C-alpha positions in Angstrom: 81.6 105.4 107.5 85.2 105.8 108.7 86.7 108.1 111.3 87.3 111.5 109.8 85.9 110.4 106.4 82.8 111.4 104.5 83.2 109.0 101.7 80.4 106.7 100.5 80.7 103.4 98.6 78.7 101.1 96.3 80.3 98.2 98.1 81.8 97.8 101.6 82.6 95.1 104.1 81.8 95.4 107.8 84.9 95.9 109.9 85.5 95.4 113.6 87.7 98.5 113.5 87.7 101.7 111.5 90.8 103.4 110.1 91.3 107.1 110.6 91.2 108.9 107.3 91.9 112.5 108.5 95.5 112.5 107.3 98.0 110.0 105.9 99.9 109.9 109.2 96.7 109.3 111.2 95.6 106.6 108.7 98.9 104.7 109.1 98.9 105.1 112.9 95.4 103.7 113.1 96.5 100.6 111.1 99.6 100.1 113.2 97.9 100.5 116.5 96.0 97.2 115.8 99.3 95.5 116.7 100.2 97.0 120.0 102.1 94.0 121.3 104.4 94.0 118.2 104.9 97.8 118.7 106.1 97.1 122.3 108.4 94.4 120.9 110.0 96.9 118.5 110.6 99.5 121.2 111.9 97.1 123.8 114.2 95.5 121.3 115.5 98.9 120.1 116.0 100.1 123.7 117.9 96.9 124.6 120.0 97.2 121.4 120.9 100.8 122.3 121.8 100.1 125.9 123.7 96.9 124.8 125.8 98.9 122.3 126.6 101.5 125.0 127.6 98.8 127.5 130.3 97.6 125.0 132.0 101.0 125.4 131.6 100.9 129.2 133.1 97.4 129.4 136.0 98.5 127.1 136.7 101.4 129.5 136.6 99.1 132.5 139.0 96.8 130.7 141.5 99.6 130.1 141.4 100.5 133.8 141.8 96.9 134.8 144.9 96.6 132.7 146.3 99.9 133.9 145.7 98.7 137.5 148.8 96.4 137.4 147.1 93.9 134.9 144.2 92.7 137.1 143.5 89.6 135.1 140.7 88.3 137.3 138.7 91.6 137.0 139.4 91.6 133.3 137.9 88.1 133.1 134.7 89.1 134.9 134.5 92.1 132.6 134.7 89.8 129.6 132.0 87.5 130.9 129.8 90.4 131.7 130.3 91.8 128.2 129.4 88.4 126.6 126.3 88.1 128.7 125.1 91.6 127.8 125.6 91.0 124.1 123.8 87.7 124.1 120.8 89.5 125.7 121.2 92.3 123.2 121.2 89.8 120.3 118.0 88.2 121.4 116.3 91.6 121.8 117.6 92.7 118.3 116.1 89.5 116.8 112.8 90.2 118.5 112.8 93.8 117.3 113.5 92.9 113.7 110.9 90.1 113.8 108.2 92.4 115.2 109.0 95.2 112.7 108.8 92.8 109.8 105.5 91.4 110.9 104.1 95.0 111.3 105.2 96.0 107.8 103.7 92.9 106.2 100.4 93.2 108.1 100.0 96.9 107.4 100.8 96.2 103.7 98.1 93.5 103.7 95.5 95.6 105.5 96.1 98.7 103.3 95.9 96.7 100.1 92.7 95.1 101.3 91.2 98.5 102.2 92.3 100.0 98.9 90.9 97.1 96.8 87.5 97.2 98.6 87.5 101.0 98.1 88.2 100.7 94.4 85.5 98.0 93.9 83.1 100.3 95.7 83.8 103.4 93.6 81.3 104.7 91.1 81.9 104.5 87.3 82.4 108.3 87.2 85.4 107.8 89.5 86.9 105.1 87.3 86.1 107.1 84.2 88.5 109.8 85.5 91.4 107.7 86.7 93.9 105.9 84.5 94.0 102.1 85.1 97.8 102.1 85.1 98.0 104.7 87.8 95.5 102.8 89.9 97.6 99.7 89.5 100.8 101.6 90.5 99.1 102.8 93.7 97.6 99.4 94.5 100.9 97.6 94.0 104.0 99.7 94.2 102.7 102.4 96.5 101.3 99.9 99.0 104.6 98.1 98.9 106.4 101.4 99.8 104.1 101.6 102.9 105.5 98.3 104.0 109.1 99.6 103.5 108.2 102.7 105.5 107.9 100.4 108.6 110.6 98.0 107.8 113.4 99.0 107.3 112.2 102.7 107.6 110.6 103.1 111.0 112.6 100.2 112.4 115.9 102.0 111.7 114.5 105.3 112.9 113.5 103.8 116.2 116.8 102.0 116.5 118.6 105.3 115.7 116.6 107.1 118.4 117.8 104.7 121.1 121.4 104.8 119.8 121.2 108.6 120.4 119.4 108.3 123.7 121.5 105.4 125.3 124.7 107.5 125.7 122.8 110.1 127.7 121.9 107.4 130.2 125.5 106.1 130.6 127.8 109.1 129.9 126.9 110.8 133.2 128.4 107.8 135.0 131.8 108.8 133.5 131.5 112.5 134.0 128.4 114.8 133.7 130.4 117.4 131.7 130.9 114.9 128.9 127.2 115.3 127.9 128.1 118.7 126.3 129.4 117.4 122.9 126.6 114.8 122.4 123.9 117.4 123.5 125.2 120.0 121.0 125.3 117.4 118.2 121.8 116.1 119.0 120.3 119.5 118.7 122.1 120.3 115.5 121.2 116.8 114.1 117.5 117.4 114.8 117.6 120.8 113.1 119.5 119.5 110.1 117.2 116.4 109.8 114.1 118.6 109.9 115.4 120.7 107.0 116.4 117.5 105.1 112.9 116.0 105.4 111.4 119.3 104.3 113.4 119.2 101.1 112.9 115.5 100.6 109.1 115.5 100.8 108.3 117.2 97.4 111.0 115.1 95.7 109.6 111.7 96.9 106.1 112.9 96.0 107.3 113.7 92.5 108.9 110.3 92.2 105.7 108.5 93.2 103.5 110.7 91.0 105.7 110.3 87.9 106.0 106.5 88.5 102.2 106.4 88.4 102.1 108.3 85.1 104.8 106.0 83.7 102.8 103.0 84.7 99.6 104.5 83.2 101.4 105.2 79.9 102.7 101.6 79.7 99.3 100.1 80.7 97.5 102.1 78.0 100.0 101.1 75.3 99.7 97.4 76.2 95.9 97.5 76.5 95.6 99.2 73.2 98.5 97.3 71.5 96.2 96.0 68.7 95.2 99.6 67.8 98.9 100.7 68.0 100.0 98.0 65.7 97.1 98.5 63.3 97.9 102.2 62.9 101.7 101.5 62.8 102.2 103.9 65.7 104.8 101.9 67.7 107.5 104.5 67.4 105.1 107.2 68.7 104.1 105.2 71.6 107.7 104.4 72.4 108.4 108.1 72.4 105.5 108.7 74.8 106.8 106.0 77.1 110.4 107.4 77.0 109.1 110.9 77.8 107.3 109.5 80.9 110.4 107.5 81.8 112.6 110.6 81.5 110.2 112.6 83.8 110.4 109.8 86.4 114.2 109.6 86.1 114.4 113.4 86.6 112.4 113.2 89.8 114.5 110.3 91.0 117.8 112.2 90.3 116.3 115.2 92.2 115.7 113.0 95.2 119.2 111.6 94.9 120.7 115.1 94.9 118.9 116.0 98.1 120.0 112.7 99.8 123.6 113.4 98.8 123.6 116.7 100.7 123.2 115.1 104.1 124.6 117.7 106.7 124.5 115.3 109.7 127.6 113.5 108.2 129.6 116.7 108.6 128.2 117.2 112.1 129.3 113.6 113.0 132.9 114.5 112.3 132.7 117.6 114.4 131.2 115.5 117.2 134.2 113.1 117.2 136.7 116.0 117.2 134.9 118.0 119.9 134.2 114.9 122.1 137.9 113.8 121.9 139.1 117.3 122.8 136.7 117.6 125.7 137.5 114.2 127.2 141.3 114.8 126.9 141.0 118.1 128.7 139.1 116.4 131.6 141.7 113.6 131.6 144.5 116.2 131.9 142.6 117.8 134.8 142.4 114.4 136.5 138.6 114.5 136.4 138.3 111.2 134.5 140.5 108.1 134.0 142.1 106.8 130.8 139.5 104.1 130.7 136.8 106.7 130.8 138.4 108.6 127.9 138.4 105.4 125.9 134.8 104.5 127.0 133.4 107.9 126.1 135.0 108.2 122.7 134.0 104.6 122.0 130.4 105.5 122.9 130.5 108.5 120.5 131.0 105.9 117.7 127.4 104.9 118.5 126.3 108.1 116.8 127.6 106.7 113.5 124.6 104.3 113.2 121.8 106.9 113.5 123.7 109.3 111.2 124.4 106.9 108.4 121.1 105.0 108.8 119.1 108.2 108.7 120.4 109.0 105.3 118.3 106.2 103.7 115.9 105.4 106.6 114.2 108.7 106.3 114.1 108.3 102.5 112.0 105.2 103.1 109.8 107.1 105.6 109.3 110.1 103.2 108.6 107.8 100.3 106.2 105.7 102.4 104.3 108.8 103.5 104.1 110.0 99.9 102.7 106.6 98.9 100.3 106.6 101.8 99.1 110.1 100.7 98.5 108.7 97.2 96.7 105.6 98.4 94.5 107.5 100.9 93.7 110.0 98.2 92.0 107.1 96.3 90.3 105.7 99.4 88.7 109.0 100.3 88.0 110.2 96.8 84.5 111.3 96.2 82.1 108.8 94.8 78.5 109.5 94.1 76.8 106.2 94.8 76.0 104.6 98.1 75.2 100.9 98.5 72.2 101.9 100.6 72.4 98.8 102.7 69.1 99.7 104.5 67.3 100.4 101.2 64.4 98.5 99.7 65.3 94.8 99.0 61.9 93.3 98.3 60.8 91.6 95.1 61.0 93.4 91.7 58.1 93.2 89.3 60.0 94.7 86.3 58.0 97.8 85.8 60.1 100.9 84.9 59.2 104.6 84.9 61.3 107.5 83.7 60.2 110.9 84.9 61.9 114.0 83.5 65.3 112.3 83.6 68.3 114.5 82.7 71.9 113.2 82.8 75.3 114.3 81.5 78.8 112.7 81.9 81.1 114.6 84.3 79.0 117.8 84.0 79.1 117.9 80.2 76.2 118.6 77.9 73.2 116.4 78.8 73.3 113.0 77.1 69.6 112.6 78.2 67.3 115.6 78.5 63.9 115.4 80.2 63.2 111.8 79.2 59.9 110.4 80.3 58.2 107.1 79.5 56.8 104.0 81.2 57.4 100.3 80.7 55.0 97.7 82.1 56.2 94.4 83.7 57.0 91.8 81.1 57.1 94.2 78.2 59.9 94.0 75.5 61.0 97.5 74.6 63.3 98.5 71.7 65.3 101.6 72.1 66.2 103.0 68.7 68.0 106.2 67.5 71.1 107.4 65.8 74.5 107.0 67.4 74.8 109.3 70.4 71.1 109.6 70.9 71.5 108.3 74.5 70.3 104.7 74.3 73.1 103.1 76.2 73.2 105.9 78.7 69.6 105.3 79.5 70.2 101.7 80.4 73.2 102.5 82.6 70.9 104.7 84.8 68.6 101.7 85.5 71.1 99.8 87.7 72.7 103.0 89.0 76.0 102.6 87.1 75.4 106.4 87.0 72.8 108.4 88.9 70.4 110.9 87.3 71.1 114.6 87.7 67.5 115.6 87.5 64.2 113.6 87.5 63.5 110.2 88.7 63.7 106.6 87.7 61.5 104.1 89.5 61.5 100.3 89.3 58.6 98.4 90.8 57.3 101.8 92.1 60.5 102.5 94.1 63.1 105.1 93.1 66.3 103.3 92.1 68.1 105.4 94.7 65.9 103.9 97.4 66.8 100.4 96.4 69.5 98.3 98.2 72.1 98.6 95.4 73.1 94.9 95.5 69.5 93.8 95.4 68.8 96.1 92.5 71.8 95.0 90.4 71.3 91.3 91.0 67.9 91.5 89.4 69.1 93.5 86.3 71.3 91.8 83.7 73.0 93.9 81.0 74.7 92.4 77.9 76.7 95.0 76.1 78.3 95.0 72.7 81.7 95.1 74.2 81.7 91.9 76.2 84.1 91.5 79.1 85.2 88.0 79.9 87.7 87.1 82.6 90.9 85.1 82.1 89.1 82.1 83.8 87.4 78.9 82.6 84.3 79.0 80.4 82.2 77.7 83.2 83.4 80.3 85.6 82.7 83.1 83.1 79.1 81.9 82.6 78.6 81.5 86.4 80.2 84.9 87.2 76.9 86.4 88.4 75.7 83.1 90.0 78.9 81.4 91.4 76.9 78.8 93.3 75.4 77.3 90.0 76.0 73.7 89.3 77.6 72.4 86.1 74.2 71.2 84.9 72.7 74.6 85.3 75.7 76.2 83.5 75.3 73.8 80.6 71.5 74.5 80.4 72.2 78.2 80.2 74.8 77.7 77.5 72.4 75.5 75.5 69.7 78.2 75.8 72.3 80.8 74.4 73.3 78.4 71.6 76.8 78.2 73.1 77.0 74.6 74.2 78.1 73.2 70.8 81.1 75.4 70.3 82.1 75.0 73.9 82.2 71.2 73.6 84.5 71.7 70.5 87.2 73.0 72.8 89.7 70.5 74.0 88.8 71.1 77.7 85.1 71.9 77.2 83.7 74.0 80.0 87.1 73.9 81.8 88.8 75.8 78.9 90.5 78.9 80.1 89.7 81.9 77.9 92.3 84.7 77.4 91.9 88.1 79.1 88.8 89.9 77.9 88.0 86.7 75.9 90.6 87.5 73.1 90.9 83.8 72.3 87.2 83.7 71.3 85.4 85.2 68.3 82.9 88.1 68.8 79.9 85.8 68.3 81.3 83.3 70.8 81.9 86.0 73.4 78.3 87.3 73.0 76.8 83.9 73.3 78.7 83.3 76.6 77.4 86.7 77.8 73.9 85.6 76.9 74.4 82.3 78.9 75.7 84.4 81.8 72.5 86.5 81.7 70.2 83.4 81.4 71.8 81.8 84.4 71.2 84.8 86.7 67.5 84.8 85.8 67.1 88.6 86.1 63.7 90.5 86.3 65.0 93.0 83.8 67.2 92.0 80.8 69.0 94.6 78.8 70.5 93.7 75.4 72.8 96.5 74.2 73.4 95.5 70.5 74.4 92.1 71.9 73.8 90.2 68.7 75.9 92.5 66.4 78.7 90.0 66.0 76.5 87.0 65.3 75.8 85.6 61.8 72.3 85.3 60.5 72.0 81.5 61.0 73.1 81.8 64.6 70.9 84.8 65.1 67.7 82.9 64.4 68.6 80.4 67.1 69.6 83.1 69.6 66.5 85.1 68.7 64.4 82.1 69.8 66.4 81.8 73.0 66.0 85.5 73.7 62.3 85.2 73.2 62.1 82.4 75.7 64.3 84.3 78.1 62.1 87.4 77.8 59.0 85.5 78.9 58.0 86.8 82.3 60.6 89.5 82.5 61.0 93.1 81.2 63.4 93.3 78.3 65.1 96.3 76.8 66.7 96.0 73.3 69.2 98.3 71.8 69.6 96.9 68.3 69.7 97.5 64.6 68.2 94.1 63.8 64.9 94.7 62.1 63.5 91.3 63.3 64.1 92.3 67.0 62.7 95.8 66.5 59.5 94.4 65.0 59.3 91.9 67.8 59.2 94.6 70.5 56.0 95.4 72.3 57.0 99.0 72.5 59.5 101.1 70.6 61.1 104.3 72.0 62.7 106.6 69.5 65.5 108.8 70.9 66.9 111.8 69.2 69.7 114.0 70.7 68.9 112.7 74.2 65.1 113.3 74.0 62.2 111.0 73.4 61.0 111.7 69.8 58.2 109.2 69.6 56.9 106.1 71.5 54.7 103.4 70.0 54.5 100.0 68.3 56.3 99.4 65.0 53.1 99.9 63.0 52.2 103.1 64.8 55.6 104.6 64.4 55.9 103.7 60.7 52.6 105.5 60.2 53.3 108.6 62.4 57.0 109.1 62.8 59.2 110.4 60.0 62.3 110.1 62.2 61.5 106.4 62.8 60.9 105.7 59.1 64.3 107.3 58.3 66.0 105.1 60.9 64.1 102.0 59.7 65.0 102.8 56.0 68.7 103.2 57.0 68.6 99.8 58.7 67.0 98.2 55.6 
């Protein structure tokens, strides 16, 4: 649990420190405060840079007075040496400041990206169901990068600007106290104008970040579904959707540019130069200051150029970075229903399953399951049958807490699934779905995904059991062959056999096969059927299938209809008693 946060997570990593999630600013500050020495380096360097720049003006003024004083060459030489020495020190401090600022930006970017990634991995499926992948990627990459730029050059320039404004207030009184009037008036007006500028800039930068996320989501969706787009000849329509998203982003960006172009402090800077020159000349005419002081003072006013011009884009970095931080923190603190329950039950699992009045609907919609109750004994093979939309897949996703029940209770091994340690629960349940997800990694790495410590011999044994070894060895690189993203370089049957091998290797107590042999030919099915039968020995197996051979093989058959249990029994019992089952069976035949 983090400071100021009530979020929970399916997965988390113990930290020696806890970020503050109460607001984007507090969150960023909590990250930065981990690097206190670097912060000191930034402020010391910025202060030295400001004083060093002001000393240039003071030395120039001294030089004018030395020349006016009958050309005092010796004094002029000492002034030159003093100026060189001060600027060498200033250069070293500037280098240290920029180095510290860059390190802070890079480390905060690293830390925030790590925190966001861990948070996304720990979010429940209901969270991911409601967030576009493209937008998540935009936040995890571009928005996190903007947080880096917030610190360097953003905050770095802001801190540097601050000391360029402050430094003259330390040194101008040594010339004449009245000369503080023009810089003081300018500083007050500058702060007011800057506050109004930031107030207008914030909604524009937020719109830019939001519309960029939508643009990225549109692009990611089109690329991910490019096969469907091409198959339906809808390229032009998708291009139109992308151009509309691009136009919205451009409009927001132009809005931000319009605000940045109306930067009032630039006008105030010109008034400062005019007012400062007039004031200093009046004091010179009165004999209150020397010619050198006039030169030094007006030279020092030039220091205000840096904070004025730098602020025009430095605060854009700051505003954009804060908007990005708000978007990233929104994901981190987003509500997620499931908790990893680290202190939960983590003992052995016997494979027994009990559903008691289970009701569940996706995102508050009509129940996909309604008052489902039945019991599975350890080691039983159970077939779940029913028409499309009957709730078969939904039922299996509740077992490993991909989703949580809304009403009722599911117990495994006599323990409510919500009382289990989530990692322990999921390690002992293996689900092979019809839509197999393979990573863009080697065949061996994909098989060993749930058991990364497995040896090559163990991987090969699992592949042989899943009837996958032969086609793997036909590849040029065998088990070291890299498959394309989502396994697109493999056939449907090959993907499903690799998924079976992955399940066999993890040796789960509960094995769920969700129509996992749908893309396999009859000859291969006979071999895999034998492998499944061997794999099912000693473990509870749930089958969602239309294969008659597998339905007959089950110890128990649960017929689902419109989210309810219509009938439970063996194949023979259901054929004799259930008209709904006979209709389903006749349709399969």
